[in-house]
C-alpha positions in Angstrom: -6.2 16.0 -25.8 -9.7 16.4 -27.1 -9.4 13.0 -29.0 -8.0 11.4 -25.8 -10.9 12.8 -23.8 -13.4 11.4 -26.3 -11.7 8.0 -26.2 -11.7 8.0 -22.4 -15.5 8.7 -22.3 -16.2 5.9 -24.8 -14.0 3.4 -22.8 -15.7 4.5 -19.6 -19.1 3.9 -21.1 -18.1 0.5 -22.4 -16.7 -0.5 -19.0 -19.9 0.7 -17.3 -22.0 -1.4 -19.7 -19.7 -4.4 -19.3 -20.0 -4.2 -15.5 -23.6 -5.4 -15.8 -22.4 -8.6 -17.5 -19.2 -9.0 -15.5 -19.9 -8.1 -11.8 -16.2 -8.1 -11.0 -15.8 -4.9 -12.9 -18.4 -3.0 -10.9 -16.2 -1.9 -8.0 -13.8 -0.2 -10.4 -16.6 1.2 -12.7 -18.9 2.5 -10.0 -18.4 5.9 -8.4 -16.5 7.6 -11.2 -19.4 9.9 -12.1 -20.2 12.3 -9.3 -23.7 13.0 -8.2 -24.9 16.5 -7.5 -24.7 15.7 -3.8 -21.0 14.9 -4.2 -20.3 18.1 -6.0 -22.2 20.1 -3.3 -20.2 18.3 -0.6 -16.9 19.2 -2.4 -17.9 22.9 -2.6 -18.8 23.0 1.1 -15.5 21.3 2.0 -13.4 23.6 -0.1 -15.1 26.7 1.3 -14.2 25.6 4.9 -10.4 25.8 4.3 -8.1 28.8 3.4 -5.7 26.5 1.5 -6.1 23.1 -0.1 -3.7 20.4 -1.3 -4.6 17.4 -3.4 -2.9 14.0 -3.2 -3.4 11.6 -6.1 -2.9 8.0 -4.8 -3.5 4.7 -6.5 -4.6 2.6 -3.6 -4.1 1.8 0.1 -0.3 1.6 -0.2 0.2 5.0 -1.8 -2.4 6.5 0.6 -0.3 5.2 3.6 2.9 6.6 2.0 1.3 10.1 1.7 0.3 10.3 5.4 3.7 11.3 7.0 3.9 14.2 4.6 0.2 15.1 5.1 0.6 15.2 8.9 3.6 17.5 8.7 1.8 19.8 6.2 -1.2 20.0 8.5 1.0 20.7 11.5 2.5 23.7 9.7 -0.8 25.1 8.4 -3.9 24.6 10.6 -6.2 26.1 8.0 -5.1 23.4 5.4 -7.6 21.0 3.7 -6.3 17.8 2.3 -8.1 15.9 -0.4 -7.2 12.4 -1.4 -8.1 11.2 -4.9 -7.9 7.4 -5.2 -7.7 5.5 -8.4 -9.0 2.2 -6.9 -12.1 1.4 -4.9 -10.0 -0.7 -2.5 -8.0 2.4 -1.6 -11.1 4.3 -0.6 -12.4 1.2 1.3 -9.2 0.9 3.2 -9.1 4.7 4.1 -12.7 4.3 5.5 -11.6 1.4 7.7 -9.0 3.8 9.1 -11.7 6.4 9.9 -10.0 8.8 7.5 -11.4 12.3 8.3 -10.1 14.1 5.2 -12.0 14.4 1.8 -11.7 11.2 -0.2 -12.7 11.0 -3.8 -12.6 8.2 -6.4 -10.9 9.4 -9.5 -13.3 10.0 -12.4 -12.5 8.7 -15.8 -9.5 10.7 -17.1 -11.6 13.3 -18.9 -10.2 16.8 -19.0 -13.6 18.4 -18.7 -14.4 16.5 -15.5 -11.0 17.2 -14.1 -11.5 21.0 -14.8 -14.7 21.0 -12.8 -13.0 19.0 -9.9 -10.1 21.5 -9.8 -12.4 24.5 -10.1 -14.2 23.4 -7.0 -11.2 22.2 -4.9 -8.7 24.9 -6.2 -5.6 23.3 -4.8 -2.4 25.3 -4.5 -0.3 22.2 -4.7 -0.8 18.7 -6.1 1.2 15.7 -4.9 1.3 12.5 -7.0 2.4 9.5 -5.0 4.7 7.1 -6.9 3.3 6.7 -10.4 -0.3 7.9 -11.1 0.5 9.8 -14.2 -2.7 10.4 -16.2 -2.7 12.9 -19.1 -6.1 14.5 -18.4 -5.4 14.9 -14.7 -1.9 16.2 -15.1 -2.8 18.7 -17.9 -5.4 20.3 -15.6 -3.4 20.1 -12.4 -0.5 22.0 -14.0 -2.7 25.0 -14.4 -3.5 25.3 -10.7 -0.3 25.0 -8.8 2.9 23.1 -8.2 2.7 19.5 -9.2 5.1 17.2 -7.3 5.9 13.5 -7.8 7.0 11.9 -4.6 8.4 8.4 -3.8 9.0 8.2 -7.6 10.1 4.9 -9.1 10.4 3.9 -12.7 10.3 0.5 -14.5 13.8 -0.6 -15.6 12.7 -1.9 -19.0 10.7 0.8 -20.7 10.0 0.3 -24.3 10.4 3.1 -26.9 6.7 4.1 -26.8 6.6 3.9 -23.0 9.6 6.3 -22.8 8.0 8.8 -25.2 4.7 8.6 -23.3 6.3 9.1 -19.9 8.5 11.9 -21.1 5.4 13.7 -22.5 3.6 13.4 -19.1 6.6 14.6 -17.1 6.4 18.0 -18.8 3.5 18.7 -16.4 5.6 17.9 -13.3 7.4 20.7 -11.4 9.5 18.6 -9.0 10.4 15.0 -8.5 11.6 13.1 -5.4 12.9 9.7 -6.2 13.5 6.8 -3.9 17.1 6.4 -5.0 19.9 7.7 -7.3 19.2 5.0 -9.9 15.6 6.1 -10.4 16.7 9.8 -10.4 19.1 9.1 -13.2 16.4 7.4 -15.3 14.0 10.3 -14.7 16.7 12.8 -15.7 17.0 10.9 -19.0 13.3 11.3 -19.6 12.9 14.8 -18.4 16.3 16.7 -18.7 14.5 20.0 -18.2 13.8 18.9 -14.6 17.4 17.9 -13.9 17.8 20.6 -11.3 14.4 19.9 -9.7 15.0 16.2 -8.9 16.2 14.8 -5.6 16.9 11.3 -4.5 15.8 11.2 -0.9 14.3 7.9 -0.1 10.8 6.6 0.6 8.2 7.7 3.1 7.1 4.1 3.6 9.6 3.8 6.5 8.2 6.8 8.3 4.7 5.5 7.9 5.2 2.1 9.4 7.0 3.6 12.4 4.3 6.3 12.7 1.5 3.7 12.6 3.0 1.7 15.5 2.5 4.8 17.6 -0.9 5.9 16.3 -2.4 2.4 16.6 -0.7 1.2 19.8 -4.0 0.7 21.6 -5.4 -1.4 18.9 -2.3 -3.5 18.7 -2.2 -4.1 22.5 -5.9 -4.9 22.5 -5.5 -7.5 19.7 -2.4 -9.0 21.3 -4.1 -9.2 24.7 -7.1 -11.0 23.2 -5.0 -13.5 21.3 -2.8 -14.2 24.3 -5.9 -14.8 26.4 -7.5 -17.2 23.9 -4.4 -18.8 22.3 -2.0 -18.5 25.1 1.3 -16.6 25.0 2.9 -18.9 22.4 5.0 -18.1 19.4 2.8 -17.5 16.3 3.3 -17.4 12.6 1.4 -15.0 10.2 0.9 -15.3 6.5 0.3 -11.6 5.7 -1.3 -10.4 2.4 -1.4 -14.0 1.4 -2.5 -15.3 -2.0 -3.4 -18.8 -2.9 0.2 -19.9 -3.5 1.4 -18.8 0.0 -1.6 -20.6 1.6 -0.9 -23.7 -0.4 2.8 -23.7 0.4 2.0 -23.5 4.1 -0.7 -26.1 4.0 1.5 -28.5 2.0 4.1 -28.1 4.7 1.8 -28.7 7.6 2.4 -32.4 8.1 6.2 -31.9 8.2 5.8 -28.9 10.6 3.7 -31.1 12.9 6.2 -33.9 12.8 9.4 -31.9 13.2 8.4 -28.8 15.3 4.8 -29.1 16.5 2.2 -26.9 14.8 2.5 -23.2 15.6 -0.7 -21.2 16.0 -1.0 -19.5 12.5 -2.7 -16.3 11.4 -3.7 -16.3 7.7 -4.5 -12.8 6.6 -5.3 -13.0 2.9 -4.8 -10.1 0.5 -8.3 -10.7 -0.8 -10.9 -10.9 1.9 -13.8 -11.7 -0.3 -16.3 -14.4 0.7 -14.9 -16.7 -2.0 -11.3 -16.5 -0.8 -12.2 -16.9 2.9 -14.4 -20.0 2.0 -11.5 -21.4 -0.1 -9.1 -21.1 2.9 -11.6 -22.8 5.2 -12.1 -25.6 2.8 -8.3 -26.2 2.4 -7.9 -26.1 6.2 -10.7 -28.7 6.5 -8.9 -30.9 4.0 -5.8 -30.8 6.2 -7.8 -31.5 9.3 -6.9 -28.1 10.8 -9.2 -26.4 13.1 -9.9 -22.7 12.3 -11.8 -19.6 13.4 -12.7 -16.4 11.6 -11.5 -13.1 13.0 -15.0 -11.7 12.7 -16.1 -14.5 15.1 -13.2 -14.3 17.5 -15.4 -15.9 20.3 -15.0 -19.2 18.5 -11.1 -19.1 18.8 -10.0 -21.7 21.3 -6.6 -22.5 22.8 -6.3 -25.6 20.6 -7.4 -23.8 17.4 -4.8 -24.2 14.7 -5.6 -21.3 12.3 -7.1 -17.8 12.7 -8.5 -16.6 9.3 -8.6 -12.8 9.0 -11.7 -11.7 7.1 -11.3 -8.0 7.8 -9.1 -5.3 6.1 -7.1 -2.6 7.8 -5.6 -4.4 10.7 -2.7 -6.4 9.2 0.1 -4.1 10.5 -1.2 -4.6 14.1 -1.6 -8.4 13.6 2.0 -8.5 12.5 2.8 -7.2 16.0 0.9 -10.2 17.5 3.2 -12.8 15.8 6.9 -13.8 15.8 7.4 -15.0 12.2 5.9 -13.7 9.0 5.6 -14.9 5.5 4.7 -11.9 3.3 2.5 -12.7 0.3 2.6 -11.9 -3.4 6.1 -12.9 -4.3 5.3 -16.5 -5.3 3.3 -15.4 -8.3 3.6 -11.7 -9.0 5.3 -9.3 -6.6 5.8 -9.0 -2.9 3.5 -6.9 -0.7 4.6 -4.5 2.1 7.6 -6.0 3.9 8.1 -3.0 6.2 5.0 -3.7 8.3 6.4 -6.9 9.8 10.0 -5.5 9.7 9.0 -2.6 12.0 7.8 -5.2 14.5 11.2 -7.0 14.5 9.8 -10.2 13.0 11.7 -12.9 11.2 10.5 -12.6 7.6 10.3 -14.7 4.5 8.8 -14.2 1.0 8.9 -15.7 -2.5 11.4 -15.0 -5.3 9.5 -12.3 -7.1 10.5 -9.5 -4.8 12.8 -7.2 -6.9 10.1 -4.6 -7.5 10.3 -3.7 -3.8 13.5 -1.8 -2.9 12.7 -2.6 0.8 12.5 -6.3 0.2 15.8 -6.2 -1.8 17.5 -4.4 1.1 16.2 -6.8 3.7 17.3 -9.8 1.6 20.7 -8.3 0.9 21.3 -7.5 4.6 20.3 -11.0 5.6 17.1 -9.8 7.4 14.7 -11.8 5.2 14.8 -15.3 3.7 13.6 -16.2 0.1 11.5 -19.3 0.0 10.5 -21.1 -3.2 9.5 -24.6 -2.1 8.3 -26.6 0.8 11.9 -27.5 1.6 13.1 -23.9 1.8 10.0 -22.9 3.8 10.6 -25.7 6.3 14.3 -24.7 6.6 13.3 -21.1 7.3 10.9 -22.3 10.1 13.7 -24.3 11.6 16.1 -21.3 11.5 13.9 -18.5 12.7 14.1 -19.5 16.4 17.9 -19.4 16.2 17.9 -15.8 14.7 15.3 -14.4 17.0 17.6 -12.6 19.5 19.6 -10.7 16.9 16.8 -9.8 14.4 15.0 -7.2 16.5 17.8 -4.6 17.0 18.9 -5.0 13.3 15.4 -4.4 12.1 15.0 -1.3 14.3 18.2 0.1 12.8 17.1 -0.7 9.3 13.8 1.2 9.7 15.2 4.2 11.5 18.1 4.9 9.2 15.7 5.3 6.3 13.3 7.7 8.0 13.1 11.5 7.6 12.0 11.8 3.9 8.9 14.0 4.6 11.1 16.6 6.3 13.5 16.6 3.4 10.6 17.2 1.0 9.3 20.2 3.1 12.9 21.6 3.4 13.2 21.8 -0.4 12.0 24.7 -2.5 9.4 23.0 -4.7 7.3 26.0 -5.8 6.6 26.2 -9.5 9.2 28.3 -11.3 7.9 31.4 -13.0 
């Protein structure tokens, strides 16, 4: 572990130096070394709670998955402090857009000595790792403080020999594992047979979270919908959610046919990347197709005859799904699909690309006929033609699909997960 820690420090230093040459590295490199002010803030925070629990999350998605369990833990123990440790800068940025009141830290480089100091200040009685953030330095220190629990656990189906050995060595620090299904549980049991009696296949907290958010953010959703109805009229709308270049291109390449056959729907384009470069690229592509557009940040420019609303803000996509009728979920035309449950909980007709098998929710939706796979302009146009015909039956089926998969957080809390002596 000492050699590993030395290598981590060297790599961290090299990345920090490289970030001066390659600005794109800076968001990930910055903030991994805490200032004295941050250490002082951690100490004050820790002293204000009788009990503390730490959640290690990768980014925004894992943070959202943790919230149903966090809320139930806090309801049971009013003197409980929750600390989120994020691996990615985008996760912290997202949490801030949600006005997250709990302690949020960016993970330091995976150095045992730094983690020892973090844990000595926070002193958590339990540590929850959401999904797959298994880091040697972090886990080796966490195991000395309290129960370490892996929730919403999934595992890659094609692990190589070295990957299996590595993951098996890391799982020795885990005290309990909650997998999303029986298949993942079986694979974890092969890697960690000593935990066979401390593994449960109970599902995914994602379902609870999307339902929970519709309640928590109802006022924001109603406000957005009212404003769009006022400016755009109460017309059917399509949304490209978490869109990448390929989803935007597929839509824009289909625009002429959509206009000819169906008349152009008002369309919301909410890109996964809201950088100035991406927003400018979407605007240029819309101009090339003679489509009028407005930015979300300048909603006053949205008119009734505006074709496209370009969303240049993060943190509001779930509510914008509730302002549309049809959704194309991005990512699956080039890599992997993003969150399909956010439009599903709104009862929308959904499509996404063919690279969706990494998402169990997307697989279930596709298998149950609640989502359509599109790979080309032809299949995309066919989906647009069909969605109106399915509209009446989709909503109730989607509601049933979401509700039958809820309840995971309560199952976790109902299980004895304390570290065995």
